[in-house]
C-alpha distance (Angstrom), angle and dihedral (degrees) to the residues before:
residue distance angle dihedral
M1 . . .
T2 3.77 . .
V3 3.79 123.7 .
L4 3.81 88.8 -113.4
A5 3.80 92.1 54.3
Q6 3.81 91.2 47.4
E7 3.82 90.2 51.2
I8 3.80 91.6 49.3
L9 3.81 90.1 52.5
S10 3.80 91.2 46.5
Q11 3.80 90.6 52.7
F12 3.81 90.5 45.1
D13 3.83 89.5 55.4
R14 3.83 90.0 56.1
L15 3.81 93.6 55.2
S16 3.76 124.6 97.7
N17 3.78 117.6 -96.3
A18 3.81 90.4 -107.2
D19 3.83 92.0 53.6
Q20 3.79 91.6 45.3
M21 3.81 90.6 52.8
E22 3.78 92.1 48.3
I23 3.80 92.8 50.5
A24 3.81 92.9 43.4
L25 3.81 90.5 53.3
E26 3.79 91.6 49.5
I27 3.80 91.2 49.9
L28 3.80 90.2 50.1
R29 3.82 90.3 50.5
R30 3.80 89.5 54.2
L31 3.82 93.4 46.6
V32 3.77 91.7 58.8
N33 3.80 88.6 78.1
F34 3.85 95.0 52.5
D35 3.76 117.1 108.5
F36 3.82 100.9 -131.6
P37 3.81 120.0 -174.0
P38 3.80 114.6 -116.3
L39 3.81 116.2 -89.3
T40 3.78 116.6 -106.8
D41 3.77 123.3 -133.9
E42 3.81 87.4 -107.1
D43 3.84 91.3 53.9
L44 3.80 90.5 50.8
A45 3.82 93.0 47.0
L46 3.82 92.2 49.7
S47 3.79 91.4 48.1
A48 3.80 91.5 49.1
E49 3.80 91.5 47.9
S50 3.78 91.7 50.7
L51 3.80 91.6 48.1
F52 3.81 93.5 49.5
L53 3.80 92.1 47.3
D54 3.80 90.5 51.6
L55 3.81 90.9 48.9
D56 3.81 91.0 48.4
Q57 3.79 90.6 51.3
K58 3.83 92.2 49.6
E59 3.81 90.2 49.2
I60 3.83 90.7 51.2
C61 3.81 90.6 50.0
R62 3.83 90.8 52.2
E63 3.79 93.3 53.9
């Protein structure tokens, strides 16, 4: 990740939740026009694994 991208994310983290939501929605609107390659089965499996590990960790923290 470039220094500029890191700075943008750092500034984003300092915004209010409302501003973060507004910016996130605008970024998502712009991403709709990107031509992404299709996800592979491996990409989907890795994403699912990451999601389930995050959910497990949150569940452990709640207990």
